[in-house]
N, C-alpha and C positions, 0 to 999 in steps of 0.2 A: 503776695509772698510766694516764692517758688518752692515747690516740694521736690527735692532732689532725690534721685535714686542712684547713688554711686554704685558702679559695678552691677547695674540692674540685670544684665544678661547672665550673671553668675548666681543670682538669688534663686531660691526655690520657687516653683510655680505658685505655691500658697502665699509666699511673701510678696511676690510681684503682683498677684491679683489683688491682695488685700490693699496694697499701696495704691494701685490704680483705682480701685473702687472708692477708696477714701478721697483721692484727689478729684475724681469725677463729682462726688457728693459736695465737696467744698466749693468746687467751681460753680455748681448749680445754685448752692445756697447763697453765694455772694451776688448772684444775679436775680435771686428770688423767683426763679422759674426753671423749668425743665428744658435743657438745651442740647439734647443729643443730635447727632448729624450736623453739628456746627464745626466740630474739630475734624481736620483731615486724617486720613489713614492711608497706608501703603500696603499693597499686596506685591509679593515677589514670587513669580513663577520662574522655573529654570529648567533647562536641559540638564540631565543628570551629569554631575561632575563640575558644574559651575559653582561660583563662590557666593552663594546666597546667604549662608549663615554669617560669614565674615563681613559681608556687605551690610547686613541688617545690624550687626553689632556696631559697626563703624557709624552707620547712620544715626543710631540711637545716641551715640556719644556727641556727634556734631550738632544734632538737632537740639539736644538738651543744653549743650554748652553755649551755642550761638543764640538760641531763641529764648532761653530761660522761661519755658512755658509754665503756667500754673498747674497744668496737667502734664507730667513728664511723659515722654515717649518711652515705649517698651516694645520689645519684639517677642513673637511667639512662633515657635516652629512646630513641626508635627508632634514631637515627643511631648512638648509642653501642653499642646492642645488636647492630645489624647489623654494625658494624665488629668488635666483639669476636668474634662468631660466625665471621667470616672469618679472624680470627687464630687459626690452629689451636692453637698452644701455649697461648694465653690461654683459649680455650674448654675445652680438655682440663683445664687446671688448675682451672677453676671447677667443672666437672662432677665431677672426681675428688674434690672436697671433700665430696661426699655419700657416705654408706655404701651398701652393696649394697641394703639393704632399701628405702631411699628412692629409689634409682635404679630399682628394680623397680616401685615404686609410680608413679613418674613415667612409665615406659614403658607401664604399664597404662592410666593416664589418657590419655596421648597417643594410644594405639591406639584409644581409644574416641571421642575428640573431634576428632582431626585427619584431614584429607582426604589420603590418601596417593597419590591418582591424578592430582595435578597435577604439572607439570614442576618447579616450585620446591619441592616438598614436602620433599625432603631438606634443602635449605638452611634452610627455615623451621623444621624440626624441630631443627636445630642452634641456631637462635636461641631456640626454645622451651626447649631444655635449659639454655642459659645463663641465661635468665630465671628458670626454675624453681629452678636452683641458687642464684642470688643471693637469691631469696626464702627458700629453705630455710636459708641461713646467717644471714639477718636483717639488720636495720638498713639496708634498701634501700628506695628509692622507685622504683617501676617505672611508667613513663609509656607508655601505649598498648601496641601490639603484642599485644593480646589477653591482657595480663597478668592481668586478672581471671579470664578463662576458664581460663588455664593453671594458676592457683593456687587455684581456688575450693574445693578440698577441704581446704586447709590451715587449721589452726586459729589460726595466728599472724598472719593477714592482716587488714588493715583496708582495705576496698574503697570507693573514692570515685568518684563520678560528678559531673562538672561540666556543667551545662546553662545555657542562656540563650536568650532570644528571638532569632530569626534576624536581625532588624534590628539588634540590639545586637552580634551576632557579626560582621556585615558591617562595622559602624562600627569595631569593634575591630581587624579585619583591615586596614581602610583606614588606620587610625592606625599600626598596627604595621609594615606593609609599605610605607607611604607610597603608597597607591593611591587612585584615585578610587573613589567608592562603586559605580559601575558595574563597574569592574574587580574590586573587592573582592567584589561579589556573585558574579561568575563564579568567583573563587577559592574562595569558600565552597561553591558548587555542585560544583566539581571536588573539593574536599577531602571533602565528604560522599559523593560517588560513589566516591572512592578507598577510603574506609573501608568502605563497603558491599561493594565488590568484594573487599576484603581478607578480610572476615569470611566471605563466601560461598565464596571460593576455598579458604581453609585450614581452615575449621571445618565439621564435619558438621552442627552445629546452631547456632542463634543464642542469645545470652545470655538466660536465663530466671530465674536466681536473683537475688534483690534485692541491691542494694548496701547497705553499712552506712550510707552517707551520700550523699544527693543534694543538691548545693549549687547554688543559683541564683547564677551568677557575676555577673549584672548587678546583683544586690542587695548583693553583698559584694565589697570589694576584696581584693587578695592577702593583706595582713596579717590582715584579718578572717577570711578563709577558713582561713589557717594556724592561727589561734587556735582556731577551731572544731574543726579536725582534731586539734590538739594536745590539746584537752580530751577529745575522743572517744578518742584513743589512750591517754591517762592513765586514763580510766574503764574501758577494756577490758583494759588490760594492766598497769596499776599499777606495782609495783616493778620490773618487768623493764625499764622505761624507764631506770632509773638503775643497772642491773646493772653492777658493777665488779669 
């Protein structure tokens, strides 16, 4: 039986998390065993100004419509992840969904890649734990927040990177935020600087492992990019996309 989440991207973080946790639990109960890291997940990294949010929303729609999974797909961006991490009960519930072995593996990885000497280190580790737990349970699309770095050792991930010429990204930001090109250029400069600061602050090393797909956003619209990723996901994970 399929558990649908109509308009999932517009639901509150609390509602989305509650629905996802309930679906994961039902999925496991029907198999009489604990089965995390069976269902695939997607991370989307992007150059500032690319269409990651729209892409994730479109992917959620087509994956749930075409695959009818027992555990519906849902997407989580920076704002949602930050909010969930601050909601103590929500973050505990998500992290508790992993078994001890996977929590130990997560701690070992985080000790190796995360900078513990900054003031916000403890708060970001909570965000990282939530993100990693969502990926472990599967059928999640994680946007930004170092999702690729935090899950790079997991075999069920498909890691996407969106790129585009700077001039295109400036024009896209101008259109999206209703800014002049001059103000949009400043916004892109600020966004790029913020991302660089984030990576340098919280991670001990910069990304070195290749992404599975690097897509030129200026050459493809959101529906086209979603089809490319859907094809790659089906080729990589096959029947797990329609696990019921």
